N, CA, C and O atoms as a Tinker XYZ file with bonds, in Angstrom:
   360  protein
     1  N     -3.935000    6.724000  -33.096000    73     2
     2  CA    -3.241000    6.125000  -31.980000    64     1     3
     3  C     -3.056000    4.638000  -32.295000    63     2     4     5
     4  O     -4.031000    3.947000  -32.591000    81     3
     5  N     -1.835000    4.145000  -32.237000    73     3     6
     6  CA    -1.593000    2.741000  -32.570000    64     5     7
     7  C     -2.116000    1.802000  -31.487000    63     6     8     9
     8  O     -2.047000    2.108000  -30.297000    81     7
     9  N     -2.632000    0.674000  -31.910000    73     7    10
    10  CA    -3.100000   -0.354000  -30.982000    64     9    11
    11  C     -2.128000   -1.509000  -31.008000    63    10    12    13
    12  O     -1.590000   -1.863000  -32.057000    81    11
    13  N     -1.912000   -2.079000  -29.874000    73    11    14
    14  CA    -1.054000   -3.240000  -29.785000    64    13    15
    15  C     -1.908000   -4.481000  -30.014000    63    14    16    17
    16  O     -2.863000   -4.725000  -29.277000    81    15
    17  N     -1.573000   -5.248000  -31.014000    73    15    18
    18  CA    -2.356000   -6.441000  -31.291000    64    17    19
    19  C     -2.095000   -7.492000  -30.224000    63    18    20    21
    20  O     -0.946000   -7.775000  -29.884000    81    19
    21  N     -3.157000   -8.061000  -29.705000    73    19    22
    22  CA    -3.032000   -9.127000  -28.726000    64    21    23
    23  C     -2.770000   -8.654000  -27.309000    63    22    24    25
    24  O     -2.819000   -9.465000  -26.384000    81    23
    25  N     -2.496000   -7.382000  -27.104000    73    23    26
    26  CA    -2.225000   -6.885000  -25.756000    64    25    27
    27  C     -3.536000   -6.475000  -25.109000    63    26    28    29
    28  O     -4.252000   -5.613000  -25.620000    81    27
    29  N     -3.840000   -7.093000  -23.994000    73    27    30
    30  CA    -5.052000   -6.767000  -23.270000    64    29    31
    31  C     -4.700000   -6.612000  -21.795000    63    30    32    33
    32  O     -3.973000   -7.430000  -21.230000    81    31
    33  N     -5.205000   -5.593000  -21.201000    73    31    34
    34  CA    -4.910000   -5.331000  -19.798000    64    33    35
    35  C     -5.442000   -6.455000  -18.925000    63    34    36    37
    36  O     -6.498000   -7.024000  -19.201000    81    35
    37  N     -4.699000   -6.770000  -17.867000    73    35    38
    38  CA    -5.142000   -7.772000  -16.906000    64    37    39
    39  C     -6.333000   -7.271000  -16.102000    63    38    40    41
    40  O     -7.020000   -8.055000  -15.447000    81    39
    41  N     -6.577000   -5.974000  -16.152000    73    39    42
    42  CA    -7.683000   -5.387000  -15.403000    64    41    43
    43  C     -8.979000   -5.377000  -16.210000    63    42    44    45
    44  O    -10.040000   -5.064000  -15.669000    81    43
    45  N     -8.905000   -5.717000  -17.496000    73    43    46
    46  CA   -10.092000   -5.689000  -18.344000    64    45    47
    47  C    -11.158000   -6.614000  -17.778000    63    46    48    49
    48  O    -10.891000   -7.779000  -17.482000    81    47
    49  N    -12.362000   -6.088000  -17.632000    73    47    50
    50  CA   -13.482000   -6.876000  -17.139000    64    49    51
    51  C    -13.651000   -6.858000  -15.629000    63    50    52    53
    52  O    -14.660000   -7.345000  -15.120000    81    51
    53  N    -12.685000   -6.306000  -14.898000    73    51    54
    54  CA   -12.785000   -6.234000  -13.444000    64    53    55
    55  C    -13.508000   -4.948000  -13.042000    63    54    56    57
    56  O    -13.537000   -3.979000  -13.801000    81    55
    57  N    -14.077000   -4.952000  -11.867000    73    55    58
    58  CA   -14.765000   -3.767000  -11.362000    64    57    59
    59  C    -13.763000   -2.635000  -11.135000    63    58    60    61
    60  O    -12.613000   -2.897000  -10.782000    81    59
    61  N    -14.181000   -1.382000  -11.331000    73    59    62
    62  CA   -13.288000   -0.264000  -11.058000    64    61    63
    63  C    -12.809000   -0.297000   -9.607000    63    62    64    65
    64  O    -13.598000   -0.539000   -8.695000    81    63
    65  N    -11.533000   -0.056000   -9.401000    73    63    66
    66  CA   -10.969000   -0.063000   -8.068000    64    65    67
    67  C    -10.465000   -1.424000   -7.613000    63    66    68    69
    68  O     -9.939000   -1.551000   -6.507000    81    67
    69  N    -10.620000   -2.456000   -8.462000    73    67    70
    70  CA   -10.096000   -3.768000   -8.111000    64    69    71
    71  C     -8.581000   -3.708000   -8.109000    63    70    72    73
    72  O     -7.969000   -3.280000   -9.087000    81    71
    73  N     -7.975000   -4.137000   -7.005000    73    71    74
    74  CA    -6.519000   -4.090000   -6.908000    64    73    75
    75  C     -5.921000   -5.321000   -7.569000    63    74    76    77
    76  O     -6.269000   -6.455000   -7.242000    81    75
    77  N     -5.027000   -5.076000   -8.493000    73    75    78
    78  CA    -4.300000   -6.146000   -9.165000    64    77    79
    79  C     -2.946000   -5.580000   -9.572000    63    78    80    81
    80  O     -2.866000   -4.460000  -10.076000    81    79
    81  N     -1.901000   -6.335000   -9.360000    73    79    82
    82  CA    -0.562000   -5.889000   -9.739000    64    81    83
    83  C     -0.366000   -6.199000  -11.214000    63    82    84    85
    84  O     -0.467000   -7.356000  -11.624000    81    83
    85  N     -0.084000   -5.173000  -12.018000    73    83    86
    86  CA     0.069000   -5.369000  -13.464000    64    85    87
    87  C      1.497000   -5.135000  -13.936000    63    86    88    89
    88  O      1.774000   -5.264000  -15.129000    81    87
    89  N      2.389000   -4.801000  -13.051000    73    87    90
    90  CA     3.776000   -4.552000  -13.428000    64    89    91
    91  C      4.575000   -5.836000  -13.501000    63    90    92    93
    92  O      4.022000   -6.936000  -13.507000    81    91
    93  N      5.877000   -5.676000  -13.558000    73    91    94
    94  CA     6.762000   -6.842000  -13.565000    64    93    95
    95  C      6.678000   -7.549000  -12.223000    63    94    96    97
    96  O      6.654000   -6.906000  -11.174000    81    95
    97  N      6.635000   -8.869000  -12.261000    73    95    98
    98  CA     6.582000   -9.655000  -11.026000    64    97    99
    99  C      7.925000   -9.567000  -10.316000    63    98   100   101
   100  O      8.972000   -9.813000  -10.914000    81    99
   101  N      7.884000   -9.216000   -9.043000    73    99   102
   102  CA     9.093000   -9.100000   -8.244000    64   101   103
   103  C      9.076000  -10.188000   -7.178000    63   102   104   105
   104  O      8.026000  -10.512000   -6.622000    81   103
   105  N     10.227000  -10.737000   -6.903000    73   103   106
   106  CA    10.319000  -11.821000   -5.939000    64   105   107
   107  C     10.416000  -11.318000   -4.507000    63   106   108   109
   108  O     10.045000  -12.037000   -3.579000    81   107
   109  N     10.899000  -10.119000   -4.311000    73   107   110
   110  CA    11.083000   -9.584000   -2.964000    64   109   111
   111  C      9.764000   -9.297000   -2.274000    63   110   112   113
   112  O      8.711000   -9.214000   -2.905000    81   111
   113  N      9.849000   -9.151000   -0.976000    73   111   114
   114  CA     8.663000   -8.824000   -0.205000    64   113   115
   115  C      8.497000   -7.318000   -0.101000    63   114   116   117
   116  O      9.435000   -6.556000   -0.333000    81   115
   117  N      7.314000   -6.912000    0.245000    73   115   118
   118  CA     7.017000   -5.503000    0.449000    64   117   119
   119  C      7.693000   -5.046000    1.739000    63   118   120   121
   120  O      7.636000   -5.750000    2.747000    81   119
   121  N      8.320000   -3.899000    1.720000    73   119   122
   122  CA     8.967000   -3.316000    2.902000    64   121   123
   123  C      8.102000   -2.163000    3.397000    63   122   124   125
   124  O      7.770000   -1.252000    2.638000    81   123
   125  N      7.743000   -2.212000    4.670000    73   123   126
   126  CA     6.892000   -1.175000    5.259000    64   125   127
   127  C      7.649000   -0.519000    6.404000    63   126   128   129
   128  O      8.279000   -1.194000    7.218000    81   127
   129  N      7.579000    0.799000    6.455000    73   127   130
   130  CA     8.125000    1.541000    7.583000    64   129   131
   131  C      7.076000    2.537000    8.068000    63   130   132   133
   132  O      6.184000    2.940000    7.321000    81   131
   133  N      7.206000    2.925000    9.344000    73   131   134
   134  CA     6.216000    3.814000    9.953000    64   133   135
   135  C      6.936000    4.895000   10.741000    63   134   136   137
   136  O      7.886000    4.620000   11.475000    81   135
   137  N      6.473000    6.126000   10.580000    73   135   138
   138  CA     6.989000    7.246000   11.354000    64   137   139
   139  C      5.799000    7.937000   12.016000    63   138   140   141
   140  O      4.869000    8.378000   11.340000    81   139
   141  N      5.840000    8.025000   13.349000    73   139   142
   142  CA     4.840000    8.760000   14.116000    64   141   143
   143  C      5.530000    9.975000   14.716000    63   142   144   145
   144  O      6.651000    9.880000   15.217000    81   143
   145  N      4.856000   11.113000   14.664000    73   143   146
   146  CA     5.474000   12.293000   15.266000    64   145   147
   147  C      4.431000   13.336000   15.662000    63   146   148   149
   148  O      3.296000   13.345000   15.187000    81   147
   149  N      4.872000   14.195000   16.540000    73   147   150
   150  CA     4.100000   15.358000   16.967000    64   149   151
   151  C      5.094000   16.484000   17.220000    63   150   152   153
   152  O      6.252000   16.396000   16.813000    81   151
   153  N      4.648000   17.530000   17.885000    73   151   154
   154  CA     5.534000   18.670000   18.140000    64   153   155
   155  C      6.697000   18.308000   19.048000    63   154   156   157
   156  O      7.770000   18.903000   18.949000    81   155
   157  N      6.491000   17.320000   19.945000    73   155   158
   158  CA     7.505000   17.052000   20.955000    64   157   159
   159  C      8.117000   15.650000   20.926000    63   158   160   161
   160  O      8.921000   15.335000   21.804000    81   159
   161  N      7.776000   14.801000   19.966000    73   159   162
   162  CA     8.370000   13.468000   19.918000    64   161   163
   163  C      8.328000   12.877000   18.511000    63   162   164   165
   164  O      7.585000   13.319000   17.635000    81   163
   165  N      9.167000   11.855000   18.344000    73   163   166
   166  CA     9.282000   11.165000   17.063000    64   165   167
   167  C      9.556000    9.689000   17.335000    63   166   168   169
   168  O     10.385000    9.355000   18.182000    81   167
   169  N      8.870000    8.814000   16.626000    73   167   170
   170  CA     9.106000    7.372000   16.737000    64   169   171
   171  C      9.126000    6.790000   15.328000    63   170   172   173
   172  O      8.209000    7.015000   14.538000    81   171
   173  N     10.177000    6.043000   15.025000    73   171   174
   174  CA    10.323000    5.467000   13.685000    64   173   175
   175  C     10.559000    3.966000   13.798000    63   174   176   177
   176  O     11.349000    3.513000   14.627000    81   175
   177  N      9.868000    3.197000   12.956000    73   175   178
   178  CA    10.058000    1.747000   12.903000    64   177   179
   179  C     10.193000    1.347000   11.443000    63   178   180   181
   180  O      9.431000    1.800000   10.589000    81   179
   181  N     11.165000    0.499000   11.170000    73   179   182
   182  CA    11.414000    0.042000    9.797000    64   181   183
   183  C     11.205000   -1.462000    9.715000    63   182   184   185
   184  O     11.260000   -2.164000   10.724000    81   183
   185  N     10.966000   -1.945000    8.513000    73   183   186
   186  CA    10.791000   -3.374000    8.237000    64   185   187
   187  C      9.748000   -3.999000    9.154000    63   186   188   189
   188  O     10.037000   -4.931000    9.905000    81   187
   189  N      8.535000   -3.470000    9.080000    73   187   190
   190  CA     7.452000   -3.966000    9.916000    64   189   191
   191  C      6.361000   -4.589000    9.046000    63   190   192   193
   192  O      6.348000   -4.408000    7.828000    81   191
   193  N      5.455000   -5.317000    9.677000    73   191   194
   194  CA     4.331000   -5.915000    8.955000    64   193   195
   195  C      3.212000   -4.884000    8.803000    63   194   196   197
   196  O      3.244000   -3.821000    9.422000    81   195
   197  N      2.237000   -5.210000    7.983000    73   195   198
   198  CA     1.093000   -4.308000    7.802000    64   197   199
   199  C      0.355000   -4.127000    9.122000    63   198   200   201
   200  O     -0.109000   -3.026000    9.420000    81   199
   201  N      0.239000   -5.182000    9.912000    73   199   202
   202  CA    -0.431000   -5.083000   11.207000    64   201   203
   203  C      0.321000   -4.143000   12.150000    63   202   204   205
   204  O     -0.291000   -3.340000   12.854000    81   203
   205  N      1.653000   -4.250000   12.160000    73   203   206
   206  CA     2.462000   -3.377000   13.008000    64   205   207
   207  C      2.388000   -1.921000   12.561000    63   206   208   209
   208  O      2.570000   -1.013000   13.372000    81   207
   209  N      2.128000   -1.698000   11.298000    73   207   210
   210  CA     2.013000   -0.324000   10.803000    64   209   211
   211  C      0.784000    0.363000   11.387000    63   210   212   213
   212  O      0.718000    1.591000   11.437000    81   211
   213  N     -0.187000   -0.430000   11.826000    73   211   214
   214  CA    -1.442000    0.129000   12.312000    64   213   215
   215  C     -1.504000    0.255000   13.830000    63   214   216   217
   216  O     -2.286000    1.051000   14.351000    81   215
   217  N     -0.693000   -0.515000   14.543000    73   215   218
   218  CA    -0.761000   -0.572000   16.008000    64   217   219
   219  C      0.186000    0.454000   16.625000    63   218   220   221
   220  O      1.302000    0.656000   16.147000    81   219
   221  N     -0.276000    1.091000   17.687000    73   219   222
   222  CA     0.571000    2.002000   18.441000    64   221   223
   223  C      0.053000    2.108000   19.873000    63   222   224   225
   224  O     -1.146000    1.967000   20.113000    81   223
   225  N      0.943000    2.354000   20.812000    73   223   226
   226  CA     0.538000    2.545000   22.195000    64   225   227
   227  C      0.195000    4.003000   22.463000    63   226   228   229
   228  O     -0.614000    4.316000   23.337000    81   227
   229  N      0.813000    4.876000   21.708000    73   227   230
   230  CA     0.599000    6.310000   21.882000    64   229   231
   231  C     -0.025000    6.848000   20.603000    63   230   232   233
   232  O      0.487000    6.599000   19.511000    81   231
   233  N     -1.102000    7.567000   20.725000    73   231   234
   234  CA    -1.784000    8.086000   19.536000    64   233   235
   235  C     -0.982000    9.243000   18.941000    63   234   236   237
   236  O     -0.861000   10.301000   19.559000    81   235
   237  N     -0.437000    9.041000   17.746000    73   235   238
   238  CA     0.373000   10.104000   17.143000    64   237   239
   239  C     -0.496000   11.207000   16.541000    63   238   240   241
   240  O     -1.641000   10.974000   16.153000    81   239
   241  N      0.060000   12.384000   16.472000    73   239   242
   242  CA    -0.628000   13.451000   15.753000    64   241   243
   243  C     -0.528000   13.197000   14.258000    63   242   244   245
   244  O     -1.487000   13.411000   13.516000    81   243
   245  N      0.651000   12.735000   13.819000    73   243   246
   246  CA     0.869000   12.448000   12.406000    64   245   247
   247  C      1.497000   11.070000   12.282000    63   246   248   249
   248  O      2.433000   10.749000   13.014000    81   247
   249  N      0.995000   10.254000   11.367000    73   247   250
   250  CA     1.577000    8.943000   11.085000    64   249   251
   251  C      1.841000    8.869000    9.587000    63   250   252   253
   252  O      0.953000    9.099000    8.766000    81   251
   253  N      3.083000    8.543000    9.255000    73   251   254
   254  CA     3.487000    8.348000    7.872000    64   253   255
   255  C      3.817000    6.871000    7.705000    63   254   256   257
   256  O      4.670000    6.336000    8.414000    81   255
   257  N      3.140000    6.210000    6.766000    73   255   258
   258  CA     3.426000    4.807000    6.464000    64   257   259
   259  C      3.971000    4.753000    5.054000    63   258   260   261
   260  O      3.315000    5.174000    4.102000    81   259
   261  N      5.170000    4.232000    4.932000    73   259   262
   262  CA     5.813000    4.121000    3.627000    64   261   263
   263  C      5.806000    2.656000    3.199000    63   262   264   265
   264  O      6.235000    1.778000    3.947000    81   263
   265  N      5.316000    2.405000    1.991000    73   263   266
   266  CA     5.261000    1.052000    1.440000    64   265   267
   267  C      6.162000    1.012000    0.213000    63   266   268   269
   268  O      5.899000    1.688000   -0.782000    81   267
   269  N      7.224000    0.219000    0.288000    73   267   270
   270  CA     8.134000    0.030000   -0.838000    64   269   271
   271  C      7.830000   -1.317000   -1.471000    63   270   272   273
   272  O      8.078000   -2.367000   -0.878000    81   271
   273  N      7.288000   -1.274000   -2.684000    73   271   274
   274  CA     6.893000   -2.488000   -3.391000    64   273   275
   275  C      5.381000   -2.629000   -3.367000    63   274   276   277
   276  O      4.762000   -2.559000   -2.305000    81   275
   277  N      4.800000   -2.823000   -4.513000    73   275   278
   278  CA     3.348000   -2.888000   -4.609000    64   277   279
   279  C      2.852000   -4.234000   -5.110000    63   278   280   281
   280  O      1.677000   -4.375000   -5.446000    81   279
   281  N      3.739000   -5.227000   -5.163000    73   279   282
   282  CA     3.368000   -6.497000   -5.764000    64   281   283
   283  C      2.445000   -7.341000   -4.888000    63   282   284   285
   284  O      1.803000   -8.260000   -5.397000    81   283
   285  N      2.360000   -7.062000   -3.607000    73   283   286
   286  CA     1.469000   -7.807000   -2.717000    64   285   287
   287  C      0.247000   -6.949000   -2.413000    63   286   288   289
   288  O      0.243000   -6.169000   -1.460000    81   287
   289  N     -0.789000   -7.102000   -3.234000    73   287   290
   290  CA    -1.956000   -6.234000   -3.111000    64   289   291
   291  C     -2.713000   -6.452000   -1.807000    63   290   292   293
   292  O     -3.456000   -5.565000   -1.385000    81   291
   293  N     -2.552000   -7.600000   -1.153000    73   291   294
   294  CA    -3.230000   -7.824000    0.120000    64   293   295
   295  C     -2.750000   -6.835000    1.190000    63   294   296   297
   296  O     -3.523000   -6.445000    2.065000    81   295
   297  N     -1.496000   -6.434000    1.122000    73   295   298
   298  CA    -0.968000   -5.435000    2.055000    64   297   299
   299  C     -1.660000   -4.095000    1.819000    63   298   300   301
   300  O     -2.067000   -3.429000    2.771000    81   299
   301  N     -1.792000   -3.702000    0.563000    73   299   302
   302  CA    -2.464000   -2.440000    0.239000    64   301   303
   303  C     -3.932000   -2.487000    0.630000    63   302   304   305
   304  O     -4.474000   -1.499000    1.126000    81   303
   305  N     -4.582000   -3.631000    0.409000    73   303   306
   306  CA    -5.988000   -3.771000    0.795000    64   305   307
   307  C     -6.159000   -3.627000    2.304000    63   306   308   309
   308  O     -7.101000   -2.981000    2.763000    81   307
   309  N     -5.257000   -4.222000    3.073000    73   307   310
   310  CA    -5.333000   -4.155000    4.533000    64   309   311
   311  C     -5.153000   -2.719000    5.021000    63   310   312   313
   312  O     -5.923000   -2.248000    5.858000    81   311
   313  N     -4.154000   -2.031000    4.507000    73   311   314
   314  CA    -3.921000   -0.645000    4.907000    64   313   315
   315  C     -5.067000    0.253000    4.438000    63   314   316   317
   316  O     -5.542000    1.107000    5.186000    81   315
   317  N     -5.503000    0.054000    3.200000    73   315   318
   318  CA    -6.598000    0.860000    2.664000    64   317   319
   319  C     -7.883000    0.679000    3.433000    63   318   320   321
   320  O     -8.611000    1.644000    3.664000    81   319
   321  N     -8.175000   -0.554000    3.836000    73   319   322
   322  CA    -9.384000   -0.832000    4.613000    64   321   323
   323  C     -9.319000   -0.154000    5.977000    63   322   324   325
   324  O    -10.296000    0.452000    6.417000    81   323
   325  N     -8.184000   -0.254000    6.639000    73   323   326
   326  CA    -8.029000    0.342000    7.967000    64   325   327
   327  C     -8.206000    1.863000    7.924000    63   326   328   329
   328  O     -8.882000    2.437000    8.777000    81   327
   329  N     -7.600000    2.504000    6.937000    73   327   330
   330  CA    -7.648000    3.958000    6.838000    64   329   331
   331  C     -8.805000    4.466000    5.981000    63   330   332   333
   332  O     -8.910000    5.665000    5.721000    81   331
   333  N     -9.672000    3.551000    5.541000    73   331   334
   334  CA   -10.849000    3.897000    4.737000    64   333   335
   335  C    -10.459000    4.677000    3.467000    63   334   336   337
   336  O    -11.067000    5.693000    3.131000    81   335
   337  N     -9.436000    4.174000    2.780000    73   335   338
   338  CA    -8.988000    4.790000    1.528000    64   337   339
   339  C     -9.801000    4.193000    0.382000    63   338   340   341
   340  O     -9.896000    2.972000    0.259000    81   339
   341  N    -10.375000    5.029000   -0.437000    73   339   342
   342  CA   -11.178000    4.572000   -1.556000    64   341   343
   343  C    -10.348000    3.675000   -2.469000    63   342   344   345
   344  O     -9.211000    4.018000   -2.794000    81   343
   345  N    -10.897000    2.526000   -2.892000    73   343   346
   346  CA   -10.158000    1.621000   -3.771000    64   345   347
   347  C     -9.665000    2.259000   -5.074000    63   346   348   349
   348  O     -8.649000    1.835000   -5.624000    81   347
   349  N    -10.367000    3.258000   -5.562000    73   347   350
   350  CA    -9.913000    3.945000   -6.772000    64   349   351
   351  C     -8.621000    4.720000   -6.512000    63   350   352   353
   352  O     -7.812000    4.901000   -7.422000    81   351
   353  N     -8.427000    5.171000   -5.289000    73   351   354
   354  CA    -7.205000    5.867000   -4.911000    64   353   355
   355  C     -6.058000    4.869000   -4.783000    63   354   356   357
   356  O     -4.932000    5.148000   -5.196000    81   355
   357  N     -6.354000    3.693000   -4.203000    73   355   358
   358  CA    -5.324000    2.675000   -4.052000    64   357   359
   359  C     -4.859000    2.217000   -5.411000    63   358   360
   360  O     -3.986000    1.354000   -5.506000    81   359
């Protein structure tokens, strides 16, 4: 297996599950949308903040949160913490 000389991962030396963006740097912001639904209703919100993705007046049976763009790891950390998602999964 060929090795790339001088190429070292930005994650080298960090604890497993540490969130760090290693892809191409993007200037745009993360876009978040939320869909709540049950058997008898549907509510959809687009272009919301991470905080708005978590707040609701009516407890949905199912909540789908879509995150477009992964360059802002603080957004993923906030959502992962709220939903108790293991950092290795994030």
